[in-house]
C-alpha positions in Angstrom: 12.9 49.9 6.0 14.3 47.0 3.7 16.9 46.2 6.2 14.4 46.0 9.1 12.1 43.7 7.0 15.1 41.6 6.0 16.2 41.3 9.8 12.6 40.5 10.8 12.2 37.8 8.1 15.4 36.1 8.9 15.1 36.4 12.7 15.2 33.4 15.0 12.3 34.6 17.0 10.1 34.6 13.8 11.2 31.2 13.0 10.2 30.0 16.5 6.8 31.6 16.2 6.2 30.1 12.7 7.4 26.8 13.8 4.7 26.7 16.5 2.1 27.9 14.3 2.8 25.2 11.8 2.9 22.6 14.5 -0.3 23.6 16.1 -2.3 23.8 12.8 -0.9 20.5 11.7 -2.7 18.7 14.7 -6.3 18.8 13.6 -5.2 17.4 10.2 -3.2 14.7 11.8 -6.1 13.3 14.1 -8.7 13.8 11.5 -6.5 12.4 8.5 -8.1 15.3 6.4 -5.6 15.7 3.5 -7.6 18.8 2.2 -6.6 20.8 5.5 -2.8 20.8 4.4 -3.8 22.4 1.1 -5.5 25.4 2.7 -3.9 28.6 1.7 -3.5 29.7 5.1 -1.4 26.5 6.0 0.6 26.7 2.9 1.3 30.5 3.5 2.7 29.7 6.9 4.7 26.9 5.5 6.0 29.0 2.8 6.8 31.8 5.3 8.8 29.4 7.3 10.9 28.2 4.3 11.5 31.8 3.3 12.6 32.6 7.0 15.0 29.5 7.0 16.3 30.5 3.6 17.0 34.2 4.6 18.5 33.2 8.0 20.8 30.8 6.2 22.1 33.3 3.6 22.4 35.9 6.5 24.5 33.6 8.6 26.1 31.5 5.9 29.7 32.0 6.8 29.2 31.1 10.3 27.0 28.0 9.9 28.8 24.6 9.9 28.5 22.5 6.7 26.3 19.9 8.4 23.7 22.4 9.6 23.7 24.0 6.0 22.9 20.6 4.8 20.1 20.2 7.3 18.7 23.6 6.4 18.7 22.5 2.7 16.8 19.3 3.6 14.1 21.2 5.3 13.7 23.6 2.5 13.3 20.6 0.0 10.6 19.1 2.3 8.8 22.4 2.6 8.8 22.6 -1.2 7.5 19.0 -1.5 4.8 19.7 1.1 3.8 22.8 -0.9 3.7 20.8 -4.2 1.5 18.2 -2.7 -1.2 20.7 -2.5 -1.4 20.4 -6.5 -2.1 16.8 -6.1 -5.5 14.9 -5.1 -6.9 11.8 -3.7 -9.6 9.9 -5.6 -11.7 6.6 -5.0 -13.7 4.1 -6.9 -15.2 0.7 -6.3 -14.8 -1.7 -9.3 -16.3 -5.2 -9.7 -13.9 -8.0 -10.7 -14.0 -8.4 -14.4 -15.3 -4.8 -15.1 -13.7 -1.5 -15.8 -14.4 2.3 -15.2 -13.1 5.6 -16.7 -14.0 7.9 -13.9 -13.0 8.4 -10.3 -14.4 10.4 -7.4 -12.3 13.3 -6.3 -12.8 14.4 -2.7 -11.4 17.8 -3.1 -13.9 18.6 -5.8 -16.8 16.4 -4.4 -17.7 15.0 -7.9 -16.7 12.2 -10.4 -13.8 13.3 -12.9 -12.5 11.4 -16.0 -9.3 9.2 -15.2 -7.8 9.5 -18.5 -8.0 5.9 -19.2 -10.2 2.8 -18.4 -9.3 1.0 -15.2 -10.3 -2.7 -15.1 -10.0 -5.2 -12.3 -8.8 -8.3 -13.9 -8.8 -10.5 -10.9 -9.2 -10.2 -7.1 -6.5 -12.3 -5.3 -6.8 -13.7 -1.8 -4.2 -15.5 0.2 -5.1 -17.2 3.7 -3.3 -18.6 6.4 -3.5 -22.4 6.6 -7.3 -23.3 7.1 -8.2 -26.3 9.3 -10.3 -28.6 7.5 -12.1 -32.1 7.7 -12.0 -34.3 4.7 -14.2 -37.4 4.4 -12.7 -40.3 2.5 -15.0 -42.5 0.4 -14.3 -45.6 -1.2 -17.2 -46.4 -3.5 -20.3 -45.7 -1.3 -18.5 -46.6 2.1 -17.0 -44.1 4.4 -13.4 -45.1 4.7 -12.0 -42.4 7.0 -12.3 -38.9 8.4 -9.0 -36.7 8.3 -8.6 -33.5 10.1 -5.6 -31.2 8.9 -4.8 -27.8 7.5 -4.5 -26.7 4.0 -0.7 -27.2 3.0 -0.8 -30.5 5.0 -1.1 -34.0 3.9 -2.2 -37.4 5.2 -1.6 -41.1 4.4 -4.1 -43.1 2.6 -3.1 -46.7 2.1 -0.1 -46.6 -0.3 -1.0 -42.8 -1.2 -0.3 -39.5 0.4 -3.1 -36.9 -0.2 -2.1 -33.3 0.1 -4.8 -30.5 0.8 -3.6 -27.7 -1.5 -6.1 -24.9 -1.0 -9.7 -24.1 -0.2 -11.4 -22.1 -2.9 -13.8 -19.6 -1.4 -16.7 -18.7 -1.7 -17.2 -21.9 -3.6 -16.0 -23.9 -0.6 -14.3 -26.4 -2.9 -11.0 -28.1 -1.5 -8.3 -29.0 -4.2 -6.1 -32.0 -3.4 -3.2 -33.6 -4.9 -2.4 -37.4 -4.8 1.1 -38.8 -4.5 2.6 -42.4 -4.6 6.1 -43.1 -3.8 6.7 -39.3 -4.0 5.5 -39.1 -7.5 2.2 -37.2 -8.5 -0.6 -39.4 -9.3 -3.1 -36.8 -10.3 -5.2 -33.9 -8.8 -9.0 -33.6 -7.7 -11.2 -31.5 -5.7 -14.3 -32.1 -3.5 -16.7 -30.8 -6.0 -16.2 -33.9 -8.3 -13.6 -32.6 -10.7 -10.8 -35.2 -11.1 -7.7 -35.7 -13.0 -6.8 -39.0 -11.2 -6.5 -42.4 -12.9 -9.8 -44.1 -13.6 -8.8 -47.0 -11.3 -8.1 -44.6 -8.3 -10.5 -46.2 -5.6 -11.1 -43.2 -3.3 -13.2 -40.1 -3.6 -13.2 -37.0 -1.1 -15.7 -34.8 0.4 -15.2 -31.6 2.3 -17.0 -32.1 5.6 -16.3 -29.0 7.7 -13.8 -26.0 7.7 -12.9 -23.0 10.0 -13.4 -19.5 8.9 -10.3 -18.4 7.1 -8.1 -15.7 8.3 -6.8 -13.4 5.4 -3.1 -13.3 5.0 -2.8 -11.1 1.9 -5.1 -9.4 -0.5 -4.2 -7.9 -3.8 -5.7 -7.1 -7.3 -4.6 -7.4 -10.9 -5.1 -4.2 -12.8 -5.2 -3.1 -16.3 -5.3 0.3 -18.0 -6.5 0.8 -21.5 -7.3 3.8 -24.0 -9.7 3.3 -26.7 -9.3 -0.5 -26.4 -5.5 -0.4 -26.5 -3.6 -1.6 -23.4 -1.6 1.0 -21.8 -0.4 -0.7 -18.5 -1.0 -3.5 -16.3 0.2 -4.8 -12.8 -0.8 -5.6 -9.2 -1.7 -3.4 -6.3 -2.3 -3.8 -2.6 -2.3 -1.8 0.6 1.4 -1.0 0.9 2.5 -1.6 -2.5 0.5 0.5 -5.1 0.6 0.3 -8.7 2.2 3.4 -10.4 1.2 4.7 -13.7 1.7 8.5 -15.2 2.4 9.9 -11.8 -0.5 8.2 -10.3 -0.5 5.7 -7.4 -3.2 3.0 -7.4 -3.8 1.6 -3.8 -6.0 -1.3 -3.1 -7.8 -0.3 0.0 -10.8 -2.6 0.1 -11.9 -6.1 -1.0 -15.5 -7.2 -0.5 -18.6 -8.8 -1.8 -22.0 -7.2 -2.4 -25.5 -8.5 -1.3 -25.3 -10.7 -4.4 -22.1 -12.4 -3.6 -20.2 -10.4 -6.4 -16.5 -9.4 -5.6 -15.3 -5.9 -5.9 -12.3 -3.8 -4.8 -11.9 -0.4 -3.5 -9.1 1.4 -5.3 -7.6 4.7 -4.1 -5.9 6.9 -6.8 -3.5 9.5 -5.5 -1.6 12.1 -7.5 1.3 13.5 -5.3 3.8 15.7 -7.3 5.6 16.6 -4.0 6.4 13.0 -3.0 10.0 12.8 -4.5 11.0 16.1 -2.9 9.7 15.0 0.5 11.6 11.9 0.3 14.7 13.7 -1.1 14.4 16.2 1.7 14.3 13.6 4.5 17.2 11.9 2.9 19.3 15.0 2.8 18.4 15.9 6.4 19.5 12.4 7.4 22.9 13.0 5.8 23.0 16.5 7.7 22.2 14.8 10.9 24.9 12.1 10.5 27.7 14.6 9.6 26.4 16.9 12.5 26.9 13.9 14.8 30.2 12.9 13.5 31.4 16.4 13.7 30.5 16.7 17.4 31.9 13.1 18.1 35.3 13.8 16.5 35.6 17.3 18.3 35.0 15.6 21.7 37.3 12.9 20.7 40.2 15.4 19.9 39.3 17.5 23.0 38.5 20.6 21.1 
Protein backbone atom coordinates (compact mmCIF):
# COMPACT_ATOMS: atom_id res chain seq x y z
CA UNK A 1 0.00 0.00 0.00
CA UNK A 2 2.83 2.41 0.86
CA UNK A 3 4.60 1.62 -2.40
CA UNK A 4 1.44 2.15 -4.42
CA UNK A 5 0.77 5.44 -2.65
CA UNK A 6 4.36 6.54 -3.24
CA UNK A 7 4.21 5.63 -6.94
CA UNK A 8 0.87 7.41 -7.33
CA UNK A 9 2.05 10.60 -5.62
CA UNK A 10 5.25 10.65 -7.70
CA UNK A 11 3.61 9.76 -11.01
CA UNK A 12 3.73 11.92 -14.12
CA UNK A 13 -0.01 11.39 -14.67
CA UNK A 14 -0.82 12.99 -11.30
CA UNK A 15 1.54 15.87 -12.10
CA UNK A 16 -0.33 16.60 -15.36
CA UNK A 17 -3.73 16.51 -13.63
CA UNK A 18 -2.55 18.76 -10.79
CA UNK A 19 -0.89 21.22 -13.16
CA UNK A 20 -4.08 21.50 -15.24
CA UNK A 21 -6.22 21.92 -12.11
CA UNK A 22 -3.97 24.69 -10.70
CA UNK A 23 -3.91 26.45 -14.08
CA UNK A 24 -7.70 26.35 -14.48
CA UNK A 25 -8.33 27.53 -10.91
CA UNK A 26 -5.88 30.41 -11.36
CA UNK A 27 -7.87 31.85 -14.28
CA UNK A 28 -10.69 33.47 -12.22
CA UNK A 29 -8.20 35.04 -9.82
CA UNK A 30 -6.17 36.39 -12.74
CA UNK A 31 -9.10 38.13 -14.45
CA UNK A 32 -10.76 39.41 -11.26
CA UNK A 33 -7.42 40.40 -9.64
CA UNK A 34 -8.77 38.94 -6.40
CA UNK A 35 -5.77 38.17 -4.21
CA UNK A 36 -7.84 36.33 -1.58
CA UNK A 37 -8.66 33.65 -4.15
CA UNK A 38 -5.05 32.43 -4.09
CA UNK A 39 -5.18 32.10 -0.30
CA UNK A 40 -8.16 29.72 -0.40
CA UNK A 41 -7.38 26.36 1.26
CA UNK A 42 -8.46 24.44 -1.87
CA UNK A 43 -6.00 26.31 -4.10
CA UNK A 44 -3.19 26.07 -1.55
CA UNK A 45 -3.91 22.36 -1.08
CA UNK A 46 -3.61 21.70 -4.82
CA UNK A 47 -0.42 23.74 -5.02
CA UNK A 48 1.06 21.91 -2.04
CA UNK A 49 0.14 18.55 -3.59
CA UNK A 50 1.78 19.61 -6.85
CA UNK A 51 4.94 20.57 -4.96
CA UNK A 52 4.89 17.22 -3.11
CA UNK A 53 4.43 15.37 -6.41
CA UNK A 54 7.39 17.20 -7.96
CA UNK A 55 9.60 16.55 -4.92
CA UNK A 56 8.77 12.81 -4.83
CA UNK A 57 9.19 12.54 -8.59
CA UNK A 58 12.61 14.19 -8.32
CA UNK A 59 13.70 11.86 -5.50
CA UNK A 60 12.40 8.78 -7.32
CA UNK A 61 14.25 9.57 -10.56
CA UNK A 62 17.14 11.50 -9.03
CA UNK A 63 19.95 9.51 -10.67
CA UNK A 64 18.45 9.67 -14.16
CA UNK A 65 17.52 13.37 -14.16
CA UNK A 66 20.12 15.77 -15.69
CA UNK A 67 21.52 18.49 -13.42
CA UNK A 68 19.82 21.39 -15.32
CA UNK A 69 16.43 19.68 -14.88
CA UNK A 70 17.13 19.15 -11.17
CA UNK A 71 17.83 22.88 -10.89
CA UNK A 72 14.55 23.63 -12.69
CA UNK A 73 12.69 21.35 -10.29
CA UNK A 74 14.30 23.13 -7.34
CA UNK A 75 13.24 26.51 -8.73
CA UNK A 76 9.63 25.35 -9.14
CA UNK A 77 9.58 24.03 -5.56
CA UNK A 78 10.93 27.34 -4.22
CA UNK A 79 8.28 29.26 -6.18
CA UNK A 80 5.53 26.99 -4.84
CA UNK A 81 6.81 27.55 -1.30
CA UNK A 82 6.80 31.29 -1.85
CA UNK A 83 3.24 31.26 -3.19
CA UNK A 84 2.06 29.27 -0.18
CA UNK A 85 3.89 31.69 2.15
CA UNK A 86 2.12 34.62 0.49
CA UNK A 87 -1.15 33.31 1.88
CA UNK A 88 0.03 34.53 5.29
CA UNK A 89 0.34 38.10 4.01
CA UNK A 90 -2.33 40.71 3.39
CA UNK A 91 -3.28 43.83 1.45
CA UNK A 92 -4.57 46.93 3.24
CA UNK A 93 -5.46 50.43 2.03
CA UNK A 94 -5.93 53.88 3.52
CA UNK A 95 -6.48 57.45 2.27
CA UNK A 96 -4.43 60.12 4.05
CA UNK A 97 -4.66 63.89 3.70
CA UNK A 98 -1.45 65.79 3.02
CA UNK A 99 0.04 66.89 6.34
CA UNK A 100 -1.96 64.40 8.43
CA UNK A 101 -1.34 60.91 9.86
CA UNK A 102 -3.24 57.68 10.58
CA UNK A 103 -2.50 54.62 12.72
CA UNK A 104 -5.03 52.19 11.21
CA UNK A 105 -5.48 50.65 7.76
CA UNK A 106 -8.32 48.69 6.17
CA UNK A 107 -7.49 45.01 5.64
CA UNK A 108 -9.52 43.58 2.78
CA UNK A 109 -9.17 39.96 3.91
CA UNK A 110 -10.61 40.79 7.35
CA UNK A 111 -13.05 43.45 6.07
CA UNK A 112 -12.19 45.84 8.92
CA UNK A 113 -9.71 48.43 10.14
CA UNK A 114 -6.66 47.14 12.01
CA UNK A 115 -3.75 48.89 13.78
CA UNK A 116 -0.71 49.47 11.58
CA UNK A 117 1.78 49.39 14.44
CA UNK A 118 2.92 52.96 13.81
CA UNK A 119 1.57 56.33 12.72
CA UNK A 120 1.79 56.84 8.96
CA UNK A 121 1.96 60.46 7.81
CA UNK A 122 1.91 62.07 4.37
CA UNK A 123 4.39 64.94 4.63
CA UNK A 124 4.06 66.11 1.05
CA UNK A 125 2.37 65.11 -2.20
CA UNK A 126 4.69 65.75 -5.12
CA UNK A 127 3.57 66.30 -8.71
CA UNK A 128 5.71 66.57 -11.80
CA UNK A 129 4.14 67.55 -15.12
CA UNK A 130 5.21 67.52 -18.72
CA UNK A 131 6.08 71.04 -20.01
CA UNK A 132 2.89 73.13 -19.86
CA UNK A 133 2.07 75.67 -22.60
CA UNK A 134 1.49 79.09 -20.97
CA UNK A 135 0.85 82.67 -22.03
CA UNK A 136 2.63 85.35 -20.05
CA UNK A 137 1.72 89.01 -20.16
CA UNK A 138 4.61 91.46 -19.69
CA UNK A 139 3.80 94.80 -18.04
CA UNK A 140 5.97 97.89 -17.85
CA UNK A 141 4.32 100.04 -15.26
CA UNK A 142 0.65 100.13 -16.24
CA UNK A 143 1.40 99.55 -19.92
CA UNK A 144 1.16 96.17 -21.63
CA UNK A 145 4.58 95.54 -23.09
CA UNK A 146 4.23 92.08 -24.68
CA UNK A 147 2.43 88.75 -24.67
CA UNK A 148 4.68 85.68 -24.75
CA UNK A 149 3.66 82.09 -25.51
CA UNK A 150 6.01 79.32 -24.36
CA UNK A 151 6.22 76.12 -22.30
CA UNK A 152 7.42 75.73 -18.75
CA UNK A 153 11.13 75.11 -18.88
CA UNK A 154 11.47 77.51 -21.82
CA UNK A 155 12.48 81.18 -21.92
CA UNK A 156 12.03 84.38 -23.94
CA UNK A 157 14.05 87.54 -24.57
CA UNK A 158 12.93 90.79 -22.95
CA UNK A 159 15.20 93.70 -23.85
CA UNK A 160 18.60 92.99 -22.29
CA UNK A 161 17.08 90.22 -20.14
CA UNK A 162 16.12 86.59 -20.67
CA UNK A 163 13.10 85.36 -18.69
CA UNK A 164 12.71 81.65 -17.94
CA UNK A 165 9.35 80.08 -17.04
CA UNK A 166 10.45 77.66 -14.33
CA UNK A 167 7.24 75.96 -13.21
CA UNK A 168 3.50 76.36 -12.86
CA UNK A 169 2.28 75.81 -9.31
CA UNK A 170 -1.13 74.11 -9.15
CA UNK A 171 -3.87 74.50 -8.00
CA UNK A 172 -2.69 78.02 -7.08
CA UNK A 173 -2.12 78.76 -10.81
CA UNK A 174 1.05 80.70 -10.08
CA UNK A 175 3.88 80.77 -12.62
CA UNK A 176 7.40 80.99 -11.19
CA UNK A 177 9.96 82.91 -13.27
CA UNK A 178 13.71 83.54 -13.25
CA UNK A 179 15.32 86.58 -14.86
CA UNK A 180 18.85 86.52 -16.31
CA UNK A 181 21.14 89.15 -17.83
CA UNK A 182 24.28 88.19 -19.73
CA UNK A 183 23.85 84.64 -18.42
CA UNK A 184 23.79 85.72 -14.76
CA UNK A 185 20.76 85.40 -12.51
CA UNK A 186 19.20 88.75 -11.71
CA UNK A 187 16.44 87.40 -9.48
CA UNK A 188 13.20 85.45 -9.32
CA UNK A 189 9.51 86.29 -9.16
CA UNK A 190 6.07 84.83 -9.78
CA UNK A 191 2.80 85.94 -11.28
CA UNK A 192 1.19 86.25 -7.83
CA UNK A 193 3.30 89.32 -7.06
CA UNK A 194 6.14 87.75 -5.04
CA UNK A 195 9.46 89.15 -6.28
CA UNK A 196 13.15 88.89 -5.44
CA UNK A 197 14.18 91.14 -8.32
CA UNK A 198 16.08 94.42 -7.92
CA UNK A 199 13.81 97.41 -7.08
CA UNK A 200 14.73 99.10 -10.36
CA UNK A 201 13.65 96.14 -12.50
CA UNK A 202 11.14 97.70 -14.91
CA UNK A 203 8.88 94.74 -15.75
CA UNK A 204 6.12 92.75 -14.08
CA UNK A 205 4.48 89.52 -15.26
CA UNK A 206 0.97 88.12 -15.37
CA UNK A 207 -0.23 84.61 -16.19
CA UNK A 208 -2.80 85.07 -18.95
CA UNK A 209 -3.62 81.44 -19.84
CA UNK A 210 -2.34 77.88 -19.67
CA UNK A 211 -3.30 74.46 -20.98
CA UNK A 212 -4.39 71.65 -18.69
CA UNK A 213 -1.22 69.94 -17.46
CA UNK A 214 -0.47 66.27 -18.15
CA UNK A 215 1.01 64.46 -15.10
CA UNK A 216 4.43 62.94 -15.66
CA UNK A 217 5.11 61.59 -12.19
CA UNK A 218 3.32 61.47 -8.83
CA UNK A 219 4.96 60.52 -5.54
CA UNK A 220 4.54 61.14 -1.83
CA UNK A 221 6.91 61.74 1.07
CA UNK A 222 6.06 59.34 3.92
CA UNK A 223 7.03 59.29 7.59
CA UNK A 224 6.45 56.63 10.25
CA UNK A 225 6.48 57.39 13.98
CA UNK A 226 5.84 55.51 17.22
CA UNK A 227 4.77 57.47 20.28
CA UNK A 228 6.00 60.62 18.58
CA UNK A 229 9.45 59.13 17.88
CA UNK A 230 10.48 58.99 14.18
CA UNK A 231 10.90 55.40 12.98
CA UNK A 232 11.44 55.72 9.23
CA UNK A 233 10.87 58.09 6.32
CA UNK A 234 11.04 57.91 2.55
CA UNK A 235 9.14 58.27 -0.71
CA UNK A 236 6.58 56.05 -2.41
CA UNK A 237 5.04 55.87 -5.85
CA UNK A 238 3.20 53.34 -7.99
CA UNK A 239 6.16 51.20 -9.07
CA UNK A 240 8.63 52.17 -6.34
CA UNK A 241 7.17 51.36 -2.90
CA UNK A 242 8.58 52.46 0.42
CA UNK A 243 9.62 49.39 2.45
CA UNK A 244 9.59 49.16 6.25
CA UNK A 245 9.49 46.18 8.61
CA UNK A 246 8.46 43.76 5.86
CA UNK A 247 5.65 46.05 4.67
CA UNK A 248 5.48 47.61 1.19
CA UNK A 249 3.83 51.04 0.96
CA UNK A 250 2.56 51.82 -2.56
CA UNK A 251 1.16 55.19 -3.61
CA UNK A 252 -1.87 54.20 -5.71
CA UNK A 253 -3.85 57.46 -5.83
CA UNK A 254 -3.43 61.24 -5.64
CA UNK A 255 -6.57 63.38 -5.70
CA UNK A 256 -8.45 66.28 -4.11
CA UNK A 257 -11.71 66.19 -2.19
CA UNK A 258 -14.68 68.50 -2.74
CA UNK A 259 -13.03 71.23 -0.66
CA UNK A 260 -9.84 71.09 -2.73
CA UNK A 261 -7.74 69.35 -0.06
CA UNK A 262 -5.10 66.93 -1.41
CA UNK A 263 -4.98 63.33 -0.26
CA UNK A 264 -3.07 60.20 -1.25
CA UNK A 265 -4.19 56.59 -1.41
CA UNK A 266 -1.68 54.22 0.15
CA UNK A 267 -1.71 50.44 -0.32
CA UNK A 268 0.10 48.49 2.40
CA UNK A 269 1.20 45.00 1.37
CA UNK A 270 2.70 42.30 3.58
CA UNK A 271 4.15 39.58 1.36
CA UNK A 272 6.37 37.07 3.20
CA UNK A 273 6.63 34.87 0.11
CA UNK A 274 7.99 37.57 -2.19
CA UNK A 275 11.71 36.73 -1.70
CA UNK A 276 11.04 33.02 -2.30
CA UNK A 277 9.11 33.69 -5.50
CA UNK A 278 11.86 35.87 -6.97
CA UNK A 279 14.55 33.43 -5.82
CA UNK A 280 12.63 30.56 -7.39
CA UNK A 281 12.35 32.34 -10.73
CA UNK A 282 16.08 33.10 -10.61
CA UNK A 283 16.87 29.41 -9.99
CA UNK A 284 14.52 28.38 -12.80
CA UNK A 285 16.28 30.85 -15.09
CA UNK A 286 19.66 29.29 -14.28
CA UNK A 287 18.26 25.82 -14.91
CA UNK A 288 16.78 26.91 -18.25
CA UNK A 289 20.09 28.42 -19.41
CA UNK A 290 22.03 25.30 -18.37
CA UNK A 291 19.48 23.04 -20.06
CA UNK A 292 19.72 25.03 -23.29
CA UNK A 293 23.53 25.04 -23.13
CA UNK A 294 23.56 21.28 -22.55
CA UNK A 295 21.36 20.62 -25.60
CA UNK A 296 23.33 23.11 -27.73
CA UNK A 297 26.71 21.57 -26.95
CA UNK A 298 25.38 18.05 -27.41
CA UNK A 299 24.17 18.98 -30.91
CA UNK A 300 27.46 20.69 -31.63
CA UNK A 301 29.45 17.57 -30.80
CA UNK A 302 27.01 15.33 -32.67
CA UNK A 303 26.16 13.25 -29.61
